[in-house]
Structures are given as structure tokens and as C-alpha cells.
C-alpha positions as CSV (number, residue, x, y, z in Angstrom):
1,X,92.1,102.6,89.4
2,X,93.4,101.4,85.7
3,X,96.9,101.8,87.0
4,X,96.5,99.7,89.8
5,X,94.6,97.0,88.0
6,X,97.3,97.5,85.2
7,X,99.9,97.0,87.8
8,X,98.3,94.0,89.2
9,X,98.0,92.2,85.9
10,X,102.0,92.9,85.4
11,X,103.1,91.2,88.5
12,X,101.3,88.0,87.4
13,X,103.9,85.2,87.5
14,X,106.1,85.1,84.7
15,X,104.8,88.6,83.0
16,X,107.0,91.0,82.2
17,X,106.9,93.5,85.1
18,X,106.2,96.6,82.9
19,X,104.6,95.0,80.0
20,X,101.0,96.6,80.3
21,X,102.8,100.0,81.1
22,X,105.2,99.5,78.2
23,X,102.6,98.8,75.8
24,X,100.4,101.6,76.7
25,X,103.6,103.9,76.6
26,X,104.2,102.4,73.0
27,X,100.6,102.2,71.9
28,X,99.9,106.1,72.8
29,X,102.9,107.5,71.1
30,X,102.0,105.6,68.0
31,X,98.6,106.7,67.9
32,X,99.5,110.2,68.1
33,X,102.1,110.0,65.4
34,X,99.1,108.6,63.2
35,X,97.5,111.9,64.0
36,X,94.7,110.5,66.2
37,X,93.0,113.0,68.2
38,X,93.8,112.9,71.9
39,X,90.7,111.7,73.2
40,X,91.4,108.7,70.8
41,X,94.8,108.1,71.9
42,X,93.8,108.3,75.6
43,X,91.3,105.5,75.1
44,X,93.7,103.3,73.5
45,X,95.9,104.2,76.4
46,X,93.6,102.7,78.8
47,X,92.9,100.0,76.8
48,X,96.5,99.0,76.3
49,X,97.0,99.2,80.1
50,X,94.2,96.7,80.6
51,X,94.7,94.5,77.6
52,X,96.0,91.6,79.4
53,X,93.0,91.5,81.9
54,X,92.0,88.0,80.5
55,X,95.0,86.3,81.9
56,X,93.9,83.5,84.2
57,X,97.4,81.8,85.4
58,X,100.9,82.2,84.5
59,X,102.3,80.8,81.0
60,X,104.4,81.5,78.3
61,X,102.9,83.8,75.4
62,X,105.1,82.2,73.0
63,X,103.5,78.8,73.6
64,X,99.9,79.8,73.9
65,X,97.9,78.9,70.6
66,X,95.1,80.8,68.9
67,X,92.3,78.9,70.9
68,X,93.8,80.2,74.4
69,X,94.4,83.6,72.9
70,X,90.7,83.8,71.7
71,X,89.7,82.7,75.5
72,X,92.1,85.3,77.0
73,X,90.6,88.1,75.1
74,X,86.8,86.8,75.8
75,X,87.6,86.4,79.3
76,X,89.1,89.7,79.6
77,X,86.1,91.5,78.1
78,X,83.8,89.8,80.3
79,X,85.4,91.5,83.5
80,X,85.6,94.9,81.7
81,X,81.7,94.9,80.5
82,X,81.4,95.0,84.5
83,X,83.3,98.1,84.5
84,X,82.4,102.0,83.9
85,X,84.4,101.9,81.0
86,X,83.5,102.7,77.1
87,X,82.5,100.2,74.5
88,X,85.5,101.4,72.8
89,X,87.9,100.0,75.2
90,X,86.4,96.4,75.2
91,X,86.6,96.2,71.7
92,X,90.2,97.0,71.7
93,X,90.8,94.3,74.5
94,X,88.6,92.0,72.6
95,X,90.6,92.1,69.2
96,X,94.3,93.2,70.7
97,X,95.8,90.0,69.1
98,X,94.3,90.5,65.6
99,X,96.7,90.5,62.7
100,X,96.3,92.3,59.6
101,X,96.6,89.0,57.4
102,X,93.8,87.6,59.3
103,X,95.7,85.0,61.1
104,X,94.5,86.1,64.7
105,X,92.0,84.2,67.0
106,X,88.9,86.0,65.6
107,X,90.4,85.8,62.1
108,X,89.5,89.9,61.4
109,X,91.9,91.4,58.8
110,X,92.7,94.7,57.3
111,X,90.2,97.6,57.9
112,X,88.0,95.0,59.8
113,X,90.4,95.1,62.6
114,X,89.5,98.2,65.0
115,X,92.5,100.9,64.6
116,X,93.2,101.1,68.5
117,X,93.1,97.4,68.6
118,X,95.8,96.9,65.8
119,X,98.0,99.7,67.6
120,X,98.0,97.8,70.9
121,X,98.7,94.4,68.8
122,X,102.0,95.4,67.5
123,X,103.0,97.4,70.9
124,X,102.2,94.4,72.9
125,X,103.8,92.0,70.2
126,X,106.9,94.4,70.3
127,X,107.3,94.6,74.3
128,X,106.8,90.6,74.5
129,X,109.9,90.4,72.1
130,X,112.0,93.0,73.4
131,X,110.6,93.9,77.1
132,X,113.4,92.1,78.9
133,X,116.4,93.3,76.9
134,X,118.9,94.6,79.1
135,X,121.5,96.1,76.5
136,X,121.0,98.8,74.1
137,X,123.5,99.2,71.1
138,X,123.6,99.7,67.3
139,X,123.2,96.2,66.8
140,X,119.6,96.3,69.0
141,X,118.4,99.0,66.6
142,X,119.3,96.6,63.5
143,X,117.5,93.7,65.4
144,X,114.3,95.6,65.9
145,X,114.5,97.0,62.0
146,X,114.6,93.0,61.2
147,X,111.9,92.3,63.6
148,X,109.7,95.0,61.8
149,X,110.4,93.9,58.1
150,X,109.9,90.1,59.2
151,X,106.2,91.0,60.7
152,X,105.1,93.1,58.0
153,X,102.6,91.0,57.3
154,X,100.8,91.0,60.4
155,X,100.2,94.6,61.4
156,X,98.7,97.3,59.0
157,X,101.0,99.4,57.0
158,X,100.2,102.9,58.3
159,X,100.5,101.4,61.9
160,X,104.2,99.9,61.3
161,X,105.0,103.1,59.3
162,X,104.3,105.3,62.0
163,X,105.9,103.1,64.5
164,X,109.3,102.9,62.2
165,X,109.0,106.8,62.2
166,X,109.5,106.8,66.1
167,X,112.0,104.2,65.8
168,X,114.1,107.0,63.6
169,X,114.1,108.7,66.5
170,X,117.1,108.1,69.0
171,X,115.0,109.1,72.2
172,X,112.2,106.7,71.5
173,X,114.3,103.7,71.9
174,X,116.6,105.2,74.5
175,X,113.5,105.8,76.7
176,X,112.1,102.4,76.3
177,X,115.4,100.4,77.2
178,X,116.7,102.6,79.4
179,X,116.4,100.4,82.3
180,X,116.4,103.3,85.0
181,X,113.0,104.7,83.7
182,X,111.7,101.5,82.1
183,X,109.0,101.1,85.0
184,X,107.9,104.9,84.7
185,X,107.7,104.8,80.7
186,X,103.7,105.7,81.2
187,X,104.5,108.5,83.4
188,X,106.0,110.2,80.4
189,X,102.5,110.3,79.0
190,X,100.6,113.3,80.2
191,X,96.8,112.4,80.3
192,X,94.0,115.4,80.5
193,X,91.2,113.3,81.8
194,X,88.7,114.5,84.6
195,X,86.6,111.5,85.2
196,X,85.5,110.8,88.7
197,X,83.6,107.5,89.8
198,X,80.9,107.1,92.5
199,X,81.5,105.0,95.6
200,X,79.4,102.3,93.5
201,X,81.8,102.3,90.2
202,X,84.8,102.2,92.5
203,X,83.5,99.4,94.5
204,X,83.1,97.5,90.8
205,X,86.8,97.9,90.2
206,X,87.4,96.4,93.7
207,X,85.0,93.3,92.7
208,X,87.2,93.1,89.4
209,X,90.3,93.0,91.4
210,X,89.1,90.4,93.7
211,X,87.8,88.2,90.9
212,X,91.1,88.0,89.2
213,X,93.0,86.6,92.4
214,X,89.9,84.3,93.5
215,X,89.5,82.8,90.0
216,X,93.3,81.9,90.2
217,X,92.8,78.8,92.5
218,X,89.5,76.9,93.1
219,X,91.1,76.9,96.8
220,X,91.3,80.9,97.1
221,X,87.5,80.9,95.4
222,X,85.4,83.5,97.3
223,X,88.1,84.3,99.5
224,X,88.4,87.5,99.0
225,X,84.7,88.1,98.8
226,X,84.1,86.2,102.1
227,X,86.8,88.6,104.2
228,X,85.1,91.3,102.4
229,X,81.7,90.2,104.0
230,X,83.0,89.5,107.2
231,X,85.1,92.9,107.5
232,X,82.1,94.8,106.7
233,X,80.2,92.8,109.2
234,X,83.2,93.5,111.9
235,X,82.6,97.4,111.1
236,X,78.9,97.5,111.6
237,X,79.2,95.6,115.0
238,X,81.8,97.8,116.1
239,X,79.6,100.8,115.3
240,X,81.7,102.4,112.5
241,X,79.6,104.7,110.1
242,X,78.7,103.7,106.2
243,X,81.4,105.1,104.8
244,X,84.0,103.3,107.0
245,X,82.1,99.7,106.3
246,X,82.2,100.4,102.7
247,X,86.0,100.9,103.2
248,X,86.3,97.7,105.1
249,X,84.3,95.5,102.5
250,X,86.7,97.2,99.8
251,X,89.5,96.5,101.7
252,X,88.8,92.8,102.0
253,X,88.2,92.5,98.2
254,X,91.6,93.7,97.6
255,X,93.5,92.4,100.7
256,X,95.2,89.5,98.7
257,X,95.6,91.2,95.2
258,X,99.4,90.7,95.7
259,X,99.2,87.0,95.2
260,X,99.1,87.4,91.7
261,X,102.7,87.3,91.9
262,X,102.6,83.7,93.4
263,X,102.9,80.9,91.4
264,X,99.9,78.7,90.8
265,X,102.1,75.9,92.0
266,X,102.8,77.1,95.2
267,X,99.3,78.1,95.7
268,X,97.9,74.5,95.0
269,X,100.9,72.5,96.8
270,X,99.0,70.2,99.1
271,X,102.0,69.7,101.3
272,X,104.1,71.9,103.8
273,X,105.8,74.7,102.1
274,X,109.7,74.9,102.1
275,X,111.6,78.1,103.7
276,X,111.8,79.2,100.0
277,X,108.2,78.8,99.2
278,X,107.0,80.5,102.4
279,X,109.5,83.3,101.5
280,X,107.6,83.8,98.1
281,X,104.1,83.3,99.9
282,X,104.8,86.0,102.3
283,X,106.0,88.7,99.6
284,X,102.1,88.9,98.6
285,X,101.4,91.7,101.3
286,X,104.1,93.6,99.8
287,X,102.5,93.3,96.3
288,X,99.3,94.2,97.6
289,X,100.7,97.4,99.0
290,X,102.3,98.2,95.6
291,X,99.3,97.7,93.5
292,X,96.9,99.8,95.8
293,X,99.3,102.5,96.0
294,X,98.9,103.2,92.2
295,X,95.3,104.3,93.2
296,X,95.2,108.2,94.6
297,X,92.3,108.2,97.3
298,X,93.1,105.0,98.5
299,X,95.5,105.2,101.3
300,X,93.6,104.1,104.3
301,X,92.4,101.2,102.1
302,X,95.9,100.2,101.5
303,X,97.0,100.1,105.0
304,X,94.0,97.8,105.9
305,X,94.3,95.8,103.0
306,X,98.2,95.3,103.2
307,X,98.8,95.1,106.6
308,X,96.3,91.9,107.4
309,X,99.1,89.7,108.3
310,X,101.2,92.0,110.8
311,X,101.0,91.0,114.2
312,X,100.6,92.7,117.8
313,X,104.1,91.3,119.0
314,X,105.9,92.3,115.7
315,X,106.3,88.9,114.4
316,X,104.3,89.3,111.3
317,X,104.9,90.4,107.8
318,X,106.3,92.4,105.8
319,X,106.9,95.3,107.9
320,X,106.9,93.6,111.4
321,X,104.5,96.5,112.7
322,X,103.9,96.1,116.4
323,X,100.3,96.7,118.0
324,X,100.7,100.4,118.7
325,X,101.7,100.9,115.0
326,X,98.5,99.3,113.9
327,X,94.8,101.0,113.5
328,X,91.9,99.1,114.9
329,X,90.6,98.6,111.7
330,X,94.0,96.8,110.4
331,X,93.9,94.9,113.7
332,X,90.1,93.6,112.5
333,X,91.1,92.8,109.1
334,X,94.0,90.3,110.6
335,X,91.4,88.6,112.6
336,X,89.0,88.4,109.5
337,X,91.7,86.9,107.3
338,X,92.7,84.0,110.2
339,X,89.2,83.4,110.8
340,X,88.0,83.0,106.8
341,X,91.2,81.1,106.0
342,X,90.8,78.7,108.9
343,X,87.4,78.3,108.1
344,X,88.1,77.4,104.1
345,X,89.3,74.0,102.5
346,X,92.6,74.5,101.2
347,X,94.9,71.9,99.0
348,X,96.6,70.7,102.2
349,X,93.9,70.1,104.8
350,X,89.9,70.4,105.2
351,X,88.2,73.3,106.5
352,X,88.2,73.4,110.1
353,X,85.1,73.3,112.6
354,X,83.8,76.6,114.1
355,X,85.0,75.7,117.5
356,X,88.7,74.4,115.9
357,X,88.7,78.2,114.2
358,X,88.1,79.7,117.5
359,X,90.8,77.5,119.5
360,X,93.2,78.7,117.1
361,X,92.4,82.4,117.1
362,X,92.4,82.1,121.0
363,X,95.7,80.7,120.9
364,X,97.2,83.5,118.6
365,X,95.6,85.9,121.4
366,X,97.5,84.1,124.0
367,X,100.7,84.3,121.8
368,X,100.0,88.4,121.4
369,X,99.2,87.9,117.7
370,X,95.8,89.3,117.4
371,X,94.1,91.8,119.8
372,X,91.8,90.1,122.7
373,X,89.4,92.8,123.0
374,X,88.5,92.8,119.4
375,X,88.4,88.9,118.9
376,X,85.9,88.7,121.9
377,X,83.8,91.0,119.8
378,X,84.3,89.2,116.3
379,X,82.8,86.1,118.2
380,X,79.8,88.0,118.7
381,X,79.8,89.5,115.1
382,X,80.4,86.3,113.4
């Protein structure tokens, strides 16, 4: 669950596509180098994976002021407190921009900064600076040394010394700067952690995913929650058991998580999209699948959520699946998405009347895009 949520944050707009995982990798190695117990290192690892959960839109970190940093941390913790996670994780995320000299957004300094937060602060700052570096040579090592020297006032002495000891070991930066392994860095971290969530706890994570995407735009606000309610209602009407009803609800919450990869400029555009912009929008189902594939046990939810723009005649996207390749629940989710989207206000049009919504859906049935029998049943259900 945490890996999926972390990946969703990394695909957000202009963010470094491995920032959370790279920060987690650096953080846990620093924690172990400091001699922290493994339980503490794992808590720091999870905190680092989630440290950017307060991101609401795309922006350049190097241009963000202290007030925005503070808001980013507080928004993140507000989301985390709804999840079944320890208070330590929320503290580390809240204070992950605090500097040792007291110049961070909350003004904490020295020993007043939780050690885990201080570790993540260094790891995140390092990845912000070097995360997109393509060439690794001796000059780069010298640049890294100069960066640590220049930023010495910002970080705890013991944390910085531990980091420098890691830099002394060639494999550390070779792993970090190797473009072939960059996106799987955190896979090198072996975590022994037997934590099992109830379906209620899993649903809390799903709501958190949905809130992150819906809050990016006033025009998509409650879109995911609306589709979740429709999908659950559809499953009830079709006679599916309670487990399947819950699965449909969560698939609806998660279906648009890939839109985090789409810029708000495109999402908010109040006129027709250009072919290039349409291409960007169409990527979102691919990224929905990439996010949900991180979560073991979500295989069926992944297909239902990520295939909501596939069409019976193969003209959908991104896989151009045909009717025989789609399950009934995947076809139902496609209908729910069309119905909800047409019923909502968008930047380029007002919401449509119920009659007009069904007219358009009936046209899609005639064009072999949506399943005729299921549309008929959804009319009754909705």
C-alpha cells in the first residue's frame, strides 16, 4: 500500500520519477550507518516513502518558500493521520524540512528535530539536487563533497558524518547514479515487516489515494468518490456479493490515480484539447495501472480501475482491448466513468441533464463502445 501511494506521489507532474524511493533508499542506509535498530530504520523507510504526501500540484521545489513548505508538511500529516500508521511516521513527515540551524518552516533546531525527520531532510535535499544527474564520474564525487560541505549548517553533524562515510564507499554512489537501477533502488532494501491490514484499513488507503487526485482540481473534486459510489451501487444491482461490492468501490476510488501525472494546466483547460494534450490525458490509465501494480493483492482491482477507458470495439486506450477481453466488472466501470463525467461540471462545459447523459451513453452503445445489456441495467440501478 505504501509503495503504491509513494509511486503515485512520484509521478506527480514535474517531480523526479524516483524521488520518494530514492529518498527512502538513502534514508534507510543513513539510519543503519548511524546504528539505529532495524525497527527504527524501517519506520524511517516508510516515512521517507510518504514524505511528499502533502504535494497538491506541480511546482519547482527550489522556488518554494517557507510558508508553502509548512503547508505542504501539514497537509501531508492531515492525510497520514487518517491511515493506520504510527505517530512516529507522522512526526517524521511533518518535520522533514526542518534544518539543524533552525531555518526550517517550523523553526525547530538541533536536538529538537526528530532524528528520523533529520535523516529524511538530508536524503530528500540530496535527491532534489542530484536526482536527475545522468553522468557519474570523479568530478561528480567532488561536487557531492562540495555540496555536503556547503550545506553543513543545515544538517545534524552525526547524520552528515554517517552520510559522508557512505559516500566513501564507492558502491553507494554507483548504485545511486546507475540509471539502470535508479528506479529500483528501494528494492535493494530488505524489509522484514509482517503487517496485515483489514479491509477497512485498506479502504482508508484507497480514500487517501482518491483525495490526493480529487483535490488537485475543483472540476474533479469528488469525481473518484462519486464513481466509487456508482460502482458499488452497480455491483449491488447486479447481485454481486459484499466482497465484490467493496472491490468495485475501491476500484472507483482508485481509477484516476494516474491523473497525478497530468499537468493541472491541461486538467483545467477550458477549451478543446490539442492532439498533443489529448495524448497526455490518455496516459493516465497507463499510470493508474503502474501505481496499483505496486500493491500485492490488488490484481483484480488494478484491471477494473485501469481499464475504464477501454471500449468493446477496441477503440479505447491504452491497450485497445475488445469486449471479449474485458470482464463484466470492467465494462461496468467504463459505464460508471462515462455517466459520472457527463454528470459533472467541467472547465469546458456545464454538467449535462440526466436525459442528455443517457442519450450520449445510448449513442456509445450504438457505436459498440459500451455494453447494451449492462447499460440497460445501469439505467435501473442509477
